[in-house]
N, CA, C and O atoms as a Tinker XYZ file with bonds, in Angstrom:
   452  protein
     1  N     76.011000  134.968000  126.584000    73     2
     2  CA    77.078000  134.271000  127.450000    64     1     3
     3  C     77.715000  133.293000  126.604000    63     2     4     5
     4  O     78.909000  133.095000  126.829000    81     3
     5  N     77.100000  132.565000  125.568000    73     3     6
     6  CA    77.655000  131.574000  124.655000    64     5     7
     7  C     78.815000  132.253000  123.874000    63     6     8     9
     8  O     79.885000  131.647000  123.811000    81     7
     9  N     78.695000  133.383000  123.313000    73     7    10
    10  CA    79.824000  134.065000  122.566000    64     9    11
    11  C     80.906000  134.499000  123.492000    63    10    12    13
    12  O     82.047000  134.594000  123.041000    81    11
    13  N     80.652000  134.787000  124.808000    73    11    14
    14  CA    81.842000  134.974000  125.743000    64    13    15
    15  C     82.638000  133.719000  125.877000    63    14    16    17
    16  O     83.856000  133.706000  125.700000    81    15
    17  N     81.963000  132.702000  126.181000    73    15    18
    18  CA    82.637000  131.297000  126.325000    64    17    19
    19  C     83.411000  130.884000  125.132000    63    18    20    21
    20  O     84.511000  130.343000  125.239000    81    19
    21  N     82.800000  131.156000  123.906000    73    19    22
    22  CA    83.357000  130.813000  122.677000    64    21    23
    23  C     84.678000  131.635000  122.551000    63    22    24    25
    24  O     85.676000  131.066000  122.109000    81    23
    25  N     84.727000  132.930000  122.914000    73    23    26
    26  CA    85.934000  133.706000  122.792000    64    25    27
    27  C     86.930000  133.282000  123.728000    63    26    28    29
    28  O     88.097000  133.315000  123.339000    81    27
    29  N     86.668000  132.864000  124.971000    73    27    30
    30  CA    87.568000  132.323000  125.971000    64    29    31
    31  C     88.075000  131.045000  125.318000    63    30    32    33
    32  O     89.294000  130.927000  125.198000    81    31
    33  N     87.323000  130.132000  124.908000    73    31    34
    34  CA    87.696000  128.795000  124.190000    64    33    35
    35  C     88.701000  129.078000  123.054000    63    34    36    37
    36  O     89.659000  128.318000  122.911000    81    35
    37  N     88.539000  130.047000  122.310000    73    35    38
    38  CA    89.330000  130.238000  121.083000    64    37    39
    39  C     90.677000  130.794000  121.574000    63    38    40    41
    40  O     91.703000  130.415000  121.009000    81    39
    41  N     90.739000  131.706000  122.631000    73    39    42
    42  CA    92.048000  132.046000  123.187000    64    41    43
    43  C     92.729000  131.011000  123.862000    63    42    44    45
    44  O     93.938000  130.827000  123.717000    81    43
    45  N     92.004000  130.321000  124.601000    73    43    46
    46  CA    92.586000  129.101000  125.388000    64    45    47
    47  C     93.236000  128.090000  124.369000    63    46    48    49
    48  O     94.363000  127.664000  124.621000    81    47
    49  N     92.586000  127.696000  123.250000    73    47    50
    50  CA    93.071000  126.813000  122.323000    64    49    51
    51  C     94.383000  127.481000  121.665000    63    50    52    53
    52  O     95.380000  126.788000  121.462000    81    51
    53  N     94.354000  128.607000  121.398000    73    51    54
    54  CA    95.533000  129.204000  120.758000    64    53    55
    55  C     96.666000  129.204000  121.688000    63    54    56    57
    56  O     97.769000  128.875000  121.251000    81    55
    57  N     96.529000  129.525000  122.888000    73    55    58
    58  CA    97.509000  129.642000  123.850000    64    57    59
    59  C     98.099000  128.168000  124.134000    63    58    60    61
    60  O     99.302000  127.998000  124.333000    81    59
    61  N     97.253000  127.220000  124.135000    73    59    62
    62  CA    97.698000  125.790000  124.443000    64    61    63
    63  C     98.447000  125.224000  123.206000    63    62    64    65
    64  O     99.368000  124.429000  123.394000    81    63
    65  N     98.099000  125.592000  121.966000    73    63    66
    66  CA    98.681000  125.144000  120.881000    64    65    67
    67  C    100.133000  125.893000  120.530000    63    66    68    69
    68  O    101.069000  125.355000  119.937000    81    67
    69  N    100.102000  127.197000  121.013000    73    67    70
    70  CA   101.119000  128.035000  120.714000    64    69    71
    71  C    102.446000  127.789000  121.755000    63    70    72    73
    72  O    103.618000  127.955000  121.416000    81    71
    73  N    102.023000  127.389000  122.994000    73    71    74
    74  CA   103.101000  127.175000  123.994000    64    73    75
    75  C    102.918000  125.832000  124.550000    63    74    76    77
    76  O    101.813000  125.535000  125.004000    81    75
    77  N    103.926000  124.947000  124.565000    73    75    78
    78  CA   103.853000  123.557000  124.964000    64    77    79
    79  C    103.817000  123.477000  126.470000    63    78    80    81
    80  O    103.544000  122.406000  127.013000    81    79
    81  N    104.091000  124.609000  127.196000    73    79    82
    82  CA   103.985000  124.514000  128.680000    64    81    83
    83  C    102.801000  125.208000  129.237000    63    82    84    85
    84  O    102.752000  125.571000  130.412000    81    83
    85  N    101.792000  125.398000  128.331000    73    83    86
    86  CA   100.436000  125.850000  128.726000    64    85    87
    87  C     99.473000  124.848000  128.609000    63    86    88    89
    88  O     99.382000  124.178000  127.581000    81    87
    89  N     98.685000  124.674000  129.659000    73    87    90
    90  CA    97.835000  123.634000  129.644000    64    89    91
    91  C     96.275000  124.081000  130.064000    63    90    92    93
    92  O     96.088000  125.191000  130.564000    81    91
    93  N     95.244000  123.216000  129.848000    73    91    94
    94  CA    93.863000  123.634000  130.338000    64    93    95
    95  C     93.874000  123.271000  131.871000    63    94    96    97
    96  O     94.565000  122.336000  132.276000    81    95
    97  N     93.140000  123.985000  132.664000    73    95    98
    98  CA    92.998000  123.666000  134.193000    64    97    99
    99  C     91.632000  124.168000  134.616000    63    98   100   101
   100  O     90.710000  124.367000  133.825000    81    99
   101  N     91.575000  124.352000  135.881000    73    99   102
   102  CA    90.334000  124.884000  136.595000    64   101   103
   103  C     90.662000  125.920000  137.662000    63   102   104   105
   104  O     91.630000  125.757000  138.404000    81   103
   105  N     89.875000  126.973000  137.747000    73   103   106
   106  CA    89.998000  127.890000  138.814000    64   105   107
   107  C     88.573000  128.272000  139.219000    63   106   108   109
   108  O     87.784000  128.762000  138.412000    81   107
   109  N     88.281000  128.038000  140.462000    73   107   110
   110  CA    86.983000  128.186000  141.077000    64   109   111
   111  C     85.954000  127.480000  140.165000    63   110   112   113
   112  O     84.905000  128.068000  139.903000    81   111
   113  N     86.182000  126.351000  139.709000    73   111   114
   114  CA    85.211000  125.475000  138.947000    64   113   115
   115  C     85.092000  126.000000  137.436000    63   114   116   117
   116  O     84.332000  125.425000  136.657000    81   115
   117  N     85.869000  127.118000  137.033000    73   115   118
   118  CA    85.808000  127.600000  135.846000    64   117   119
   119  C     87.060000  127.053000  134.923000    63   118   120   121
   120  O     88.065000  126.618000  135.486000    81   119
   121  N     86.970000  127.088000  133.560000    73   119   122
   122  CA    88.053000  126.770000  132.742000    64   121   123
   123  C     89.175000  127.731000  132.815000    63   122   124   125
   124  O     88.967000  128.943000  132.881000    81   123
   125  N     90.302000  127.241000  132.805000    73   123   126
   126  CA    91.516000  128.174000  133.164000    64   125   127
   127  C     92.714000  127.812000  132.213000    63   126   128   129
   128  O     92.756000  126.753000  131.586000    81   127
   129  N     93.662000  128.762000  132.160000    73   127   130
   130  CA    94.976000  128.369000  131.493000    64   129   131
   131  C     95.936000  128.242000  132.626000    63   130   132   133
   132  O     95.882000  128.948000  133.632000    81   131
   133  N     96.834000  127.287000  132.408000    73   131   134
   134  CA    97.810000  127.071000  133.510000    64   133   135
   135  C     99.089000  126.949000  132.986000    63   134   136   137
   136  O     99.272000  126.369000  131.916000    81   135
   137  N    100.036000  127.460000  133.661000    73   135   138
   138  CA   101.546000  127.264000  133.536000    64   137   139
   139  C    102.194000  126.787000  134.655000    63   138   140   141
   140  O    102.008000  127.379000  135.718000    81   139
   141  N    102.943000  125.795000  134.612000    73   139   142
   142  CA   103.628000  125.224000  135.767000    64   141   143
   143  C    102.631000  124.969000  137.059000    63   142   144   145
   144  O    102.973000  125.278000  138.200000    81   143
   145  N    101.496000  124.434000  136.778000    73   143   146
   146  CA   100.532000  124.152000  137.771000    64   145   147
   147  C     99.885000  125.457000  138.422000    63   146   148   149
   148  O     99.153000  125.363000  139.407000    81   147
   149  N    100.167000  126.580000  137.871000    73   147   150
   150  CA    99.612000  127.863000  138.380000    64   149   151
   151  C     98.700000  128.469000  137.191000    63   150   152   153
   152  O     99.054000  128.548000  136.014000    81   151
   153  N     97.620000  128.826000  137.652000    73   151   154
   154  CA    96.588000  129.536000  136.807000    64   153   155
   155  C     97.082000  131.033000  136.622000    63   154   156   157
   156  O     97.507000  131.732000  137.541000    81   155
   157  N     96.960000  131.424000  135.277000    73   155   158
   158  CA    97.321000  132.803000  134.947000    64   157   159
   159  C     96.203000  133.490000  134.188000    63   158   160   161
   160  O     96.298000  134.693000  133.945000    81   159
   161  N     95.165000  132.798000  133.808000    73   159   162
   162  CA    93.953000  133.353000  133.263000    64   161   163
   163  C     92.775000  132.425000  133.257000    63   162   164   165
   164  O     92.963000  131.220000  133.092000    81   163
   165  N     91.658000  132.877000  133.416000    73   163   166
   166  CA    90.447000  131.907000  133.416000    64   165   167
   167  C     89.107000  132.717000  133.095000    63   166   168   169
   168  O     88.988000  133.935000  133.232000    81   167
   169  N     88.206000  131.916000  132.686000    73   167   170
   170  CA    86.870000  132.368000  132.218000    64   169   171
   171  C     86.021000  132.463000  133.529000    63   170   172   173
   172  O     86.074000  131.578000  134.384000    81   171
   173  N     85.243000  133.566000  133.647000    73   171   174
   174  CA    84.517000  133.777000  134.886000    64   173   175
   175  C     83.205000  134.647000  134.698000    63   174   176   177
   176  O     83.218000  135.878000  134.737000    81   175
   177  N     82.106000  133.900000  134.495000    73   175   178
   178  CA    80.870000  134.643000  134.256000    64   177   179
   179  C     80.893000  135.153000  132.748000    63   178   180   181
   180  O     81.037000  134.332000  131.841000    81   179
   181  N     80.756000  136.450000  132.495000    73   179   182
   182  CA    80.821000  136.962000  131.238000    64   181   183
   183  C     82.145000  137.825000  131.058000    63   182   184   185
   184  O     82.218000  138.792000  130.300000    81   183
   185  N     83.212000  137.338000  131.875000    73   183   186
   186  CA    84.416000  138.009000  131.713000    64   185   187
   187  C     85.544000  137.067000  131.575000    63   186   188   189
   188  O     85.372000  135.848000  131.560000    81   187
   189  N     86.700000  137.634000  131.474000    73   187   190
   190  CA    87.936000  136.737000  131.575000    64   189   191
   191  C     88.835000  137.455000  132.539000    63   190   192   193
   192  O     88.888000  138.684000  132.604000    81   191
   193  N     89.530000  136.646000  133.276000    73   191   194
   194  CA    90.294000  137.275000  134.418000    64   193   195
   195  C     91.745000  136.846000  134.285000    63   194   196   197
   196  O     91.992000  135.667000  134.031000    81   195
   197  N     92.688000  137.706000  134.437000    73   195   198
   198  CA    94.143000  137.580000  134.161000    64   197   199
   199  C     95.011000  137.872000  135.401000    63   198   200   201
   200  O     94.829000  138.921000  136.018000    81   199
   201  N     95.870000  137.058000  135.757000    73   199   202
   202  CA    96.898000  137.335000  136.820000    64   201   203
   203  C     98.012000  138.172000  136.271000    63   202   204   205
   204  O     98.929000  137.677000  135.616000    81   203
   205  N     97.919000  139.414000  136.541000    73   203   206
   206  CA    98.881000  140.372000  136.007000    64   205   207
   207  C     99.902000  141.008000  136.970000    63   206   208   209
   208  O    100.955000  141.534000  136.611000    81   207
   209  N     99.458000  140.893000  138.247000    73   207   210
   210  CA   100.250000  141.479000  139.433000    64   209   211
   211  C     99.602000  142.719000  139.774000    63   210   212   213
   212  O     99.023000  143.377000  138.909000    81   211
   213  N     99.669000  143.119000  141.102000    73   211   214
   214  CA    98.922000  144.240000  141.669000    64   213   215
   215  C     99.411000  145.552000  141.211000    63   214   216   217
   216  O     98.700000  146.554000  141.292000    81   215
   217  N    100.759000  145.575000  140.669000    73   215   218
   218  CA   101.375000  146.825000  140.190000    64   217   219
   219  C    101.265000  146.929000  138.717000    63   218   220   221
   220  O    101.790000  147.888000  138.152000    81   219
   221  N    100.590000  145.970000  138.005000    73   219   222
   222  CA   100.580000  146.002000  136.645000    64   221   223
   223  C     99.768000  147.298000  136.067000    63   222   224   225
   224  O     98.679000  147.617000  136.544000    81   223
   225  N    100.327000  147.948000  135.105000    73   223   226
   226  CA    99.677000  149.094000  134.350000    64   225   227
   227  C     98.793000  148.593000  133.282000    63   226   228   229
   228  O     99.282000  148.338000  132.182000    81   227
   229  N     97.641000  148.444000  133.491000    73   227   230
   230  CA    96.619000  147.862000  132.558000    64   229   231
   231  C     96.507000  148.844000  131.375000    63   230   232   233
   232  O     96.115000  148.409000  130.292000    81   231
   233  N     96.841000  150.192000  131.525000    73   231   234
   234  CA    96.686000  151.131000  130.514000    64   233   235
   235  C     97.617000  150.971000  129.183000    63   234   236   237
   236  O     97.359000  151.575000  128.142000    81   235
   237  N     98.738000  150.081000  129.336000    73   235   238
   238  CA    99.534000  149.775000  128.323000    64   237   239
   239  C     98.718000  149.043000  127.164000    63   238   240   241
   240  O     99.138000  148.995000  126.008000    81   239
   241  N     97.549000  148.494000  127.568000    73   239   242
   242  CA    96.765000  147.860000  126.492000    64   241   243
   243  C     95.538000  148.881000  126.085000    63   242   244   245
   244  O     94.606000  148.461000  125.401000    81   243
   245  N     95.580000  150.006000  126.463000    73   243   246
   246  CA    94.511000  150.897000  126.020000    64   245   247
   247  C     93.633000  151.244000  127.253000    63   246   248   249
   248  O     93.954000  150.958000  128.406000    81   247
   249  N     92.506000  151.883000  126.898000    73   247   250
   250  CA    91.543000  152.202000  127.880000    64   249   251
   251  C     90.626000  151.033000  128.185000    63   250   252   253
   252  O     89.688000  150.827000  127.416000    81   251
   253  N     90.808000  150.261000  129.223000    73   251   254
   254  CA    90.162000  149.200000  129.577000    64   253   255
   255  C     89.463000  149.156000  130.979000    63   254   256   257
   256  O     90.119000  149.238000  132.017000    81   255
   257  N     88.196000  149.033000  130.962000    73   255   258
   258  CA    87.642000  148.979000  132.386000    64   257   259
   259  C     87.837000  147.555000  132.918000    63   258   260   261
   260  O     87.760000  146.515000  132.264000    81   259
   261  N     88.093000  147.691000  134.164000    73   259   262
   262  CA    88.464000  146.357000  134.908000    64   261   263
   263  C     88.044000  146.553000  136.322000    63   262   264   265
   264  O     87.763000  147.665000  136.770000    81   263
   265  N     88.002000  145.356000  137.079000    73   263   266
   266  CA    87.857000  145.375000  138.427000    64   265   267
   267  C     88.729000  144.246000  138.986000    63   266   268   269
   268  O     88.994000  143.244000  138.322000    81   267
   269  N     89.190000  144.463000  140.311000    73   267   270
   270  CA    89.993000  143.306000  140.923000    64   269   271
   271  C     89.009000  142.160000  141.166000    63   270   272   273
   272  O     87.805000  142.310000  141.375000    81   271
   273  N     89.646000  141.036000  141.114000    73   271   274
   274  CA    88.779000  139.791000  141.387000    64   273   275
   275  C     88.407000  139.826000  142.907000    63   274   276   277
   276  O     89.251000  139.996000  143.786000    81   275
   277  N     87.095000  139.653000  143.136000    73   275   278
   278  CA    86.598000  139.751000  144.551000    64   277   279
   279  C     85.577000  138.659000  144.771000    63   278   280   281
   280  O     84.414000  138.940000  145.060000    81   279
   281  N     85.982000  137.473000  144.642000    73   279   282
   282  CA    85.111000  136.271000  144.832000    64   281   283
   283  C     84.525000  135.849000  146.055000    63   282   284   285
   284  O     83.639000  134.998000  146.134000    81   283
   285  N     85.116000  136.555000  147.156000    73   283   286
   286  CA    84.651000  136.239000  148.614000    64   285   287
   287  C     84.011000  137.429000  149.229000    63   286   288   289
   288  O     84.517000  138.546000  149.125000    81   287
   289  N     82.915000  137.207000  149.861000    73   287   290
   290  CA    82.158000  138.313000  150.486000    64   289   291
   291  C     82.961000  138.932000  151.684000    63   290   292   293
   292  O     82.928000  140.151000  151.854000    81   291
   293  N     83.676000  138.123000  152.511000    73   291   294
   294  CA    84.189000  138.596000  153.657000    64   293   295
   295  C     85.797000  138.724000  153.583000    63   294   296   297
   296  O     86.487000  138.698000  154.602000    81   295
   297  N     86.275000  138.851000  152.420000    73   295   298
   298  CA    87.756000  139.014000  152.172000    64   297   299
   299  C     88.109000  140.102000  151.264000    63   298   300   301
   300  O     87.307000  140.441000  150.394000    81   299
   301  N     89.169000  140.643000  151.385000    73   299   302
   302  CA    89.548000  141.732000  150.428000    64   301   303
   303  C     89.704000  141.293000  148.972000    63   302   304   305
   304  O     89.874000  140.108000  148.683000    81   303
   305  N     89.645000  142.209000  148.115000    73   303   306
   306  CA    89.868000  141.749000  146.676000    64   305   307
   307  C     91.199000  141.187000  146.355000    63   306   308   309
   308  O     92.135000  141.489000  147.094000    81   307
   309  N     91.383000  140.467000  145.421000    73   307   310
   310  CA    92.573000  139.974000  144.926000    64   309   311
   311  C     93.173000  140.933000  143.975000    63   310   312   313
   312  O     92.837000  140.869000  142.793000    81   311
   313  N     94.030000  141.820000  144.374000    73   311   314
   314  CA    94.458000  142.938000  143.510000    64   313   315
   315  C     95.336000  142.506000  142.223000    63   314   316   317
   316  O     95.364000  143.200000  141.206000    81   315
   317  N     96.018000  141.350000  142.355000    73   315   318
   318  CA    96.878000  140.886000  141.269000    64   317   319
   319  C     96.053000  140.372000  140.084000    63   318   320   321
   320  O     96.568000  140.164000  138.986000    81   319
   321  N     94.793000  140.181000  140.335000    73   319   322
   322  CA    93.892000  139.509000  139.282000    64   321   323
   323  C     93.051000  140.503000  138.787000    63   322   324   325
   324  O     92.388000  141.153000  139.596000    81   323
   325  N     92.954000  140.760000  137.437000    73   323   326
   326  CA    92.119000  141.785000  136.740000    64   325   327
   327  C     91.046000  141.133000  136.023000    63   326   328   329
   328  O     91.308000  140.249000  135.208000    81   327
   329  N     89.710000  141.541000  136.289000    73   327   330
   330  CA    88.560000  141.033000  135.727000    64   329   331
   331  C     88.175000  141.956000  134.497000    63   330   332   333
   332  O     87.819000  143.120000  134.679000    81   331
   333  N     88.256000  141.426000  133.325000    73   331   334
   334  CA    88.014000  142.192000  132.164000    64   333   335
   335  C     86.741000  141.683000  131.470000    63   334   336   337
   336  O     86.681000  140.509000  131.103000    81   335
   337  N     85.731000  142.530000  131.284000    73   335   338
   338  CA    84.521000  142.224000  130.798000    64   337   339
   339  C     84.575000  141.943000  129.250000    63   338   340   341
   340  O     85.597000  142.106000  128.583000    81   339
   341  N     83.473000  141.541000  128.789000    73   339   342
   342  CA    83.294000  141.225000  127.199000    64   341   343
   343  C     83.386000  142.408000  126.484000    63   342   344   345
   344  O     83.760000  142.317000  125.315000    81   343
   345  N     83.100000  143.599000  126.980000    73   343   346
   346  CA    83.185000  144.800000  126.220000    64   345   347
   347  C     84.678000  145.108000  125.804000    63   346   348   349
   348  O     84.869000  145.948000  124.924000    81   347
   349  N     85.650000  144.520000  126.347000    73   347   350
   350  CA    87.005000  144.664000  126.047000    64   349   351
   351  C     87.571000  143.264000  125.531000    63   350   352   353
   352  O     88.757000  142.998000  125.730000    81   351
   353  N     86.728000  142.364000  124.866000    73   351   354
   354  CA    87.199000  141.317000  124.335000    64   353   355
   355  C     88.323000  141.386000  123.338000    63   354   356   357
   356  O     89.085000  140.425000  123.234000    81   355
   357  N     88.462000  142.365000  122.666000    73   355   358
   358  CA    89.528000  142.535000  121.706000    64   357   359
   359  C     90.790000  142.588000  122.251000    63   358   360   361
   360  O     91.750000  142.385000  121.508000    81   359
   361  N     90.990000  142.871000  123.641000    73   359   362
   362  CA    92.112000  142.932000  124.545000    64   361   363
   363  C     92.480000  141.588000  125.095000    63   362   364   365
   364  O     93.641000  141.383000  125.451000    81   363
   365  N     91.517000  140.616000  125.188000    73   363   366
   366  CA    91.785000  139.498000  125.816000    64   365   367
   367  C     92.934000  138.772000  125.436000    63   366   368   369
   368  O     93.699000  138.342000  126.299000    81   367
   369  N     93.144000  138.582000  124.164000    73   367   370
   370  CA    94.249000  137.779000  123.647000    64   369   371
   371  C     95.617000  138.389000  124.068000    63   370   372   373
   372  O     96.502000  137.654000  124.507000    81   371
   373  N     95.784000  139.673000  123.940000    73   371   374
   374  CA    97.134000  140.319000  124.382000    64   373   375
   375  C     97.213000  140.263000  125.983000    63   374   376   377
   376  O     98.313000  140.194000  126.532000    81   375
   377  N     96.202000  140.290000  126.604000    73   375   378
   378  CA    96.193000  140.213000  128.174000    64   377   379
   379  C     96.563000  138.728000  128.456000    63   378   380   381
   380  O     97.408000  138.572000  129.338000    81   379
   381  N     96.125000  137.729000  127.918000    73   379   382
   382  CA    96.444000  136.394000  128.118000    64   381   383
   383  C     97.913000  136.186000  127.720000    63   382   384   385
   384  O     98.560000  135.384000  128.393000    81   383
   385  N     98.467000  136.776000  126.772000    73   383   386
   386  CA    99.836000  136.655000  126.448000    64   385   387
   387  C    100.706000  137.318000  127.617000    63   386   388   389
   388  O    101.708000  136.775000  128.083000    81   387
   389  N    100.248000  138.454000  128.002000    73   387   390
   390  CA   100.896000  139.181000  128.956000    64   389   391
   391  C    100.986000  138.402000  130.387000    63   390   392   393
   392  O    102.013000  138.354000  131.063000    81   391
   393  N     99.891000  137.874000  130.695000    73   391   394
   394  CA    99.706000  137.058000  132.057000    64   393   395
   395  C    100.657000  135.929000  131.936000    63   394   396   397
   396  O    101.409000  135.634000  132.865000    81   395
   397  N    100.637000  135.258000  130.748000    73   395   398
   398  CA   101.502000  134.146000  130.567000    64   397   399
   399  C    102.991000  134.528000  130.765000    63   398   400   401
   400  O    103.745000  133.892000  131.501000    81   399
   401  N    103.353000  135.620000  130.045000    73   399   402
   402  CA   104.818000  135.916000  130.092000    64   401   403
   403  C    105.236000  136.368000  131.588000    63   402   404   405
   404  O    106.351000  136.127000  132.049000    81   403
   405  N    104.269000  137.017000  132.259000    73   403   406
   406  CA   104.504000  137.488000  133.630000    64   405   407
   407  C    104.693000  136.218000  134.510000    63   406   408   409
   408  O    105.625000  136.067000  135.301000    81   407
   409  N    103.730000  135.356000  134.284000    73   407   410
   410  CA   103.915000  134.107000  135.070000    64   409   411
   411  C    105.166000  133.299000  134.920000    63   410   412   413
   412  O    105.815000  132.826000  135.854000    81   411
   413  N    105.471000  133.176000  133.465000    73   411   414
   414  CA   106.701000  132.454000  133.200000    64   413   415
   415  C    107.978000  133.140000  133.861000    63   414   416   417
   416  O    108.847000  132.476000  134.426000    81   415
   417  N    108.013000  134.489000  133.745000    73   415   418
   418  CA   109.145000  135.141000  134.242000    64   417   419
   419  C    109.303000  134.996000  135.782000    63   418   420   421
   420  O    110.397000  134.914000  136.341000    81   419
   421  N    108.179000  134.976000  136.370000    73   419   422
   422  CA   108.134000  134.840000  137.910000    64   421   423
   423  C    108.727000  133.561000  138.230000    63   422   424   425
   424  O    109.534000  133.491000  139.158000    81   423
   425  N    108.359000  132.387000  137.449000    73   423   426
   426  CA   108.880000  131.052000  137.760000    64   425   427
   427  C    110.416000  130.924000  137.331000    63   426   428   429
   428  O    111.159000  130.155000  137.940000    81   427
   429  N    110.792000  131.580000  136.434000    73   427   430
   430  CA   112.058000  131.655000  135.870000    64   429   431
   431  C    113.049000  132.228000  136.996000    63   430   432   433
   432  O    114.083000  131.640000  137.314000    81   431
   433  N    112.655000  133.345000  137.522000    73   431   434
   434  CA   113.368000  134.073000  138.489000    64   433   435
   435  C    113.359000  133.353000  139.804000    63   434   436   437
   436  O    114.328000  133.512000  140.546000    81   435
   437  N    112.292000  132.518000  140.202000    73   435   438
   438  CA   112.315000  131.704000  141.418000    64   437   439
   439  C    113.309000  130.575000  141.281000    63   438   440   441
   440  O    113.949000  130.166000  142.250000    81   439
   441  N    113.428000  130.084000  140.080000    73   439   442
   442  CA   114.274000  128.887000  139.821000    64   441   443
   443  C    115.745000  129.366000  139.903000    63   442   444   445
   444  O    116.576000  128.566000  140.332000    81   443
   445  N    116.125000  130.580000  139.536000    73   443   446
   446  CA   117.444000  130.994000  139.575000    64   445   447
   447  C    117.936000  131.351000  140.993000    63   446   448   449
   448  O    119.139000  131.321000  141.250000    81   447
   449  N    117.003000  131.691000  141.925000    73   447   450
   450  CA   117.328000  132.172000  143.235000    64   449   451
   451  C    117.857000  130.937000  144.080000    63   450   452
   452  O    118.204000  131.093000  145.251000    81   451
């Protein structure tokens, strides 16, 4: 579990230093990456979770096993959020970048409307 957290921490630090509009935050008491006060990725158990949108084709990053985020027993899964286990850690960096770009694009479109 320590190496999983270390991998998240390295990606988080890279994103915060690379993009001045990305900050550290929290999601369900876990460390998260935030753009415009909205979480786009976070550390969750032995996984990293990315908000990519329910229609996102995860296969563009290769063959990756994933599950939709399902933190509540009596509610449907959150289909816009992809839980990616440590077995796909080599993809986390690219997925964090993709989630950031999607989040930024959504907010840019909202501001233009």
